[in-house]
C-alpha positions in Angstrom: 136.0 128.2 109.8 135.9 129.4 106.2 138.5 126.8 105.2 136.5 124.0 106.8 133.4 125.0 104.9 135.2 124.9 101.6 136.4 121.4 102.3 132.9 120.0 102.6 131.1 122.1 99.9 131.5 119.6 97.1 130.9 120.4 93.4 131.2 117.7 90.8 134.9 118.2 90.4 135.7 118.1 94.1 133.5 115.1 94.5 135.4 113.3 91.7 138.7 114.2 93.4 137.4 113.0 96.7 136.3 109.6 95.2 139.8 109.2 93.6 141.4 109.8 97.0 139.0 107.2 98.7 138.9 104.8 95.8 140.5 102.0 97.8 138.0 101.9 100.8 135.1 102.5 98.4 136.2 99.6 96.1 136.7 97.3 99.1 133.2 98.0 100.6 131.7 97.8 97.1 133.4 94.4 96.4 132.2 93.1 99.8 128.7 94.2 99.0 128.9 92.6 95.5 130.2 89.3 96.9 127.6 89.3 99.7 124.8 89.9 97.2 126.0 87.1 95.0 126.1 84.7 97.9 122.7 85.8 99.2 121.1 85.6 95.7 122.3 82.0 95.4 120.3 81.1 98.5 117.1 82.7 97.3 114.6 80.1 96.3 113.9 80.1 92.6 110.3 80.5 91.5 108.4 80.1 88.3 105.5 82.3 87.2 102.3 81.4 85.5 99.5 83.7 84.4 95.8 83.4 83.5 94.1 86.2 81.6 90.3 86.6 82.0 87.7 88.9 80.7 84.6 89.2 82.9 81.2 88.4 81.5 78.4 90.9 81.9 76.6 90.7 85.3 73.1 90.6 83.9 71.0 87.6 84.9 70.4 84.7 82.5 66.6 85.3 82.4 67.0 89.0 81.5 69.6 88.2 78.8 67.8 85.3 77.2 64.1 85.1 78.2 63.0 88.7 78.9 61.0 90.4 76.2 62.8 93.6 76.9 66.2 94.0 75.3 69.1 94.1 77.7 72.1 96.4 77.2 74.4 93.6 78.4 74.2 90.7 76.1 75.5 87.3 77.2 78.2 87.1 74.5 79.7 90.6 75.3 82.5 91.4 77.7 81.9 93.0 81.0 82.8 96.5 81.9 84.7 98.2 84.8 82.0 97.3 87.3 82.3 93.6 86.4 86.1 93.8 86.6 85.9 95.2 90.1 83.4 92.5 91.1 85.7 89.8 89.7 88.7 91.1 91.6 86.7 91.3 94.8 85.6 87.7 94.5 89.1 86.5 93.7 90.2 87.9 97.0 87.4 86.1 98.8 88.1 83.6 101.6 86.1 80.9 99.7 88.6 80.8 96.8 91.6 81.2 99.2 90.5 78.3 101.4 89.7 76.1 98.4 93.2 76.6 96.9 95.0 76.1 100.3 93.1 72.8 100.8 93.4 71.4 97.3 97.2 72.0 97.0 98.0 71.5 100.7 99.8 74.9 100.7 100.7 74.8 104.4 103.0 71.9 103.7 104.0 73.1 100.2 105.2 76.4 101.7 107.1 74.5 104.5 105.0 76.1 107.2 105.2 74.6 110.7 101.6 73.9 111.6 102.6 73.6 115.3 104.1 77.1 115.3 102.5 80.0 117.2 101.0 81.7 114.2 100.8 79.2 111.3 97.8 80.9 109.6 99.5 84.2 109.6 102.5 82.7 108.0 100.4 80.9 105.5 98.4 84.1 104.6 101.7 86.0 104.1 103.1 83.3 101.8 99.8 83.1 99.9 99.7 86.9 99.4 103.4 87.0 98.2 103.0 84.2 95.7 99.4 84.7 94.4 98.2 88.1 93.1 95.4 89.5 91.0 95.5 92.7 88.9 93.5 94.6 86.4 95.1 95.1 83.0 94.9 98.2 80.8 92.5 96.3 78.5 89.9 95.8 81.3 90.8 92.2 81.8 92.0 90.5 85.0 95.3 88.8 85.4 95.9 86.0 87.9 99.6 85.6 88.6 101.1 82.7 90.6 104.7 82.2 91.7 105.9 78.8 92.9 109.0 76.8 93.2 107.3 74.0 91.2 106.5 75.3 87.7 103.7 72.7 87.1 102.1 73.6 90.4 102.3 77.3 89.6 100.3 76.7 86.4 97.8 74.3 88.2 97.1 76.8 90.9 96.5 79.6 88.4 94.1 77.5 86.3 92.3 76.3 89.4 91.7 79.8 90.7 90.3 80.7 87.3 87.9 77.7 87.5 87.0 78.4 91.1 86.0 82.0 90.2 82.9 80.7 88.4 81.7 78.6 91.3 82.4 81.3 93.8 80.4 83.9 91.8 77.6 81.4 91.2 77.4 80.6 94.9 77.0 84.3 95.7 74.4 84.8 93.0 72.5 81.6 93.7 72.0 82.5 97.4 70.0 85.6 96.3 68.4 83.8 93.3 67.1 80.9 95.5 65.7 83.4 98.0 64.0 85.3 95.1 62.7 82.0 93.7 61.1 81.1 97.1 59.4 84.5 97.3 58.0 84.4 93.7 57.0 80.8 94.0 55.0 81.5 97.2 53.3 84.5 95.5 52.5 82.6 92.4 50.9 79.6 94.1 49.0 81.9 96.5 47.6 83.8 93.6 46.8 80.6 91.8 44.9 79.3 94.9 43.0 82.6 95.0 42.1 82.2 91.4 40.8 78.7 92.0 38.6 80.0 94.8 37.2 82.7 92.5 36.5 80.2 89.7 34.7 78.0 92.2 32.5 81.0 93.2 31.8 81.6 89.5 30.9 78.0 89.0 28.4 78.2 91.9 26.8 81.4 90.5 26.4 79.6 87.1 24.6 76.8 88.9 22.2 79.4 90.3 21.6 80.5 86.7 23.8 83.6 86.3 25.9 83.2 83.2 26.3 86.7 81.8 24.7 89.4 83.9 24.5 92.1 81.2 23.1 90.0 78.3 20.8 88.0 80.6 19.4 91.2 82.0 18.7 92.6 78.6 17.1 89.4 77.3 15.0 88.9 80.5 13.8 92.5 80.6 12.8 92.4 76.9 11.0 89.0 77.4 9.3 90.3 80.5 7.9 93.3 78.7 6.6 91.1 75.9 5.0 88.7 78.3 3.2 91.6 80.1 2.1 93.0 76.8 0.7 89.6 75.7 -0.8 88.9 79.2 1.1 85.6 79.5 0.9 85.0 83.2 3.0 81.8 83.3 5.8 83.5 81.3 5.6 86.5 83.5 6.1 84.3 86.6 8.9 82.3 85.1 10.8 85.4 84.0 10.2 87.1 87.4 11.9 84.2 89.1 14.9 84.5 86.8 15.0 88.2 87.3 14.9 87.7 91.1 17.9 85.3 90.9 19.7 87.7 88.6 19.0 90.6 91.0 20.2 88.5 94.0 23.5 87.2 92.5 24.2 89.6 89.6 26.2 92.1 91.6 28.4 89.3 93.1 28.8 87.8 89.6 30.0 91.2 88.1 32.4 91.9 91.0 33.9 88.4 90.9 34.1 88.4 87.1 35.9 91.7 86.9 38.2 90.9 89.8 39.0 87.5 88.2 39.9 89.3 85.0 42.5 91.5 86.8 43.8 88.6 88.8 44.3 86.6 85.6 46.6 89.3 84.4 48.5 89.3 87.7 48.8 85.5 87.6 50.3 85.7 84.1 52.9 88.2 85.2 53.7 86.1 88.2 54.0 83.0 86.1 56.6 84.8 83.8 58.5 86.1 86.9 58.4 82.6 88.4 59.9 81.1 85.2 62.6 83.7 85.1 63.5 83.2 88.8 63.6 79.5 88.3 66.1 79.9 85.4 68.3 82.2 87.5 68.2 79.8 90.5 68.8 76.6 88.6 70.9 77.4 85.5 74.6 78.3 85.5 76.3 80.6 83.1 80.1 81.2 83.1 81.2 84.6 84.5 84.4 84.8 82.6 86.0 84.5 79.2 89.4 82.8 79.4 91.9 84.5 77.1 95.1 82.7 78.2 95.2 79.6 80.4 98.3 79.1 82.5 101.1 76.8 81.2 104.3 75.7 83.0 107.0 78.3 82.6 110.2 77.2 80.8 112.5 79.3 83.0 112.4 80.9 86.4 111.0 84.3 86.9 112.4 85.0 90.4 114.9 85.9 91.6 116.6 88.0 88.9 120.1 87.5 90.3 122.0 89.9 88.1 119.6 92.7 89.1 120.0 91.9 92.8 123.8 91.9 92.4 123.8 95.2 90.4 121.5 97.0 92.9 123.4 95.7 95.9 126.8 96.7 94.3 125.6 100.1 93.4 124.0 100.5 96.9 127.3 99.5 98.5 129.2 102.0 96.5 126.8 104.8 97.5 126.7 103.7 101.1 130.5 103.6 101.3 130.9 107.1 99.8 128.4 108.7 102.1 129.9 106.9 105.1 133.3 108.2 104.3 132.1 111.7 103.7 130.2 111.8 107.1 133.2 110.2 108.8 135.6 112.8 107.5 133.2 115.6 108.3 132.9 114.7 111.9 136.7 114.1 112.1 137.2 117.6 110.8 134.8 118.9 113.4 136.8 117.3 116.2 140.1 118.6 114.9 138.8 122.2 114.6 
């Protein structure tokens, strides 16, 4: 038993000796693996790679960046931050962009997928994912990478995805912006109609003779006192009529006037919000800064045949060595 243990407790020297003894089978298996990997690599479809590098724009709205009186920390001309990068990556993975690209480039035929097969969409999704990818770079930009057997199509797909990003992000934002515009528009015109009703009420009160309650009261009371002091009966009667009208409608006049003043401020704020919401809903700003557009690659990027052959050859050598060791070990067990 002790002898058997010594045979299979390899140090580096014993392993080297063992490899020398088994060099022929190891070499044969390694050569077979190398030849097989060369043949396989020759049948792997060549693909060209194209990249687009984008920096996200800040996610603040157009109205807040350009029209608001308050300074925004995110100016239109600055790059976005980590939050915007994550948003951009999420939108790039959206079904909207995916379906647009698949339709525009007819990828189901381009990827040689049988549409009559049992799971064509699953196969298409797998090919799409293996050939089109998005990643965040160390400089907080986003890289769109496309692999394709046609170098021109690889560049076209990458650039198209970059263009579709704006429309997809705008569609998402516009849905909310249009809803916001509807709400603000309704509130603005409701407030405006209320203001018109109040102004009509003020106009009616003026027709009754109430123009400025406080100043009229002061003038009428002073004139009334003077008329009494002078004993002017006609003046007293005329002033009493005016004081009666003022007493009857003065309270309503003051209430409507003060309320109208506050409502005018509210209408001004709503008008500003309405203008901002209209800009956000109707105007379009780019959501990205394109650093590098995709161009057709001059040489293939996949497969790297020498790397495939090297890994396969090394793997075959390791596999043959361990196979021989295990085989010899169990042979020794049977013989003992």
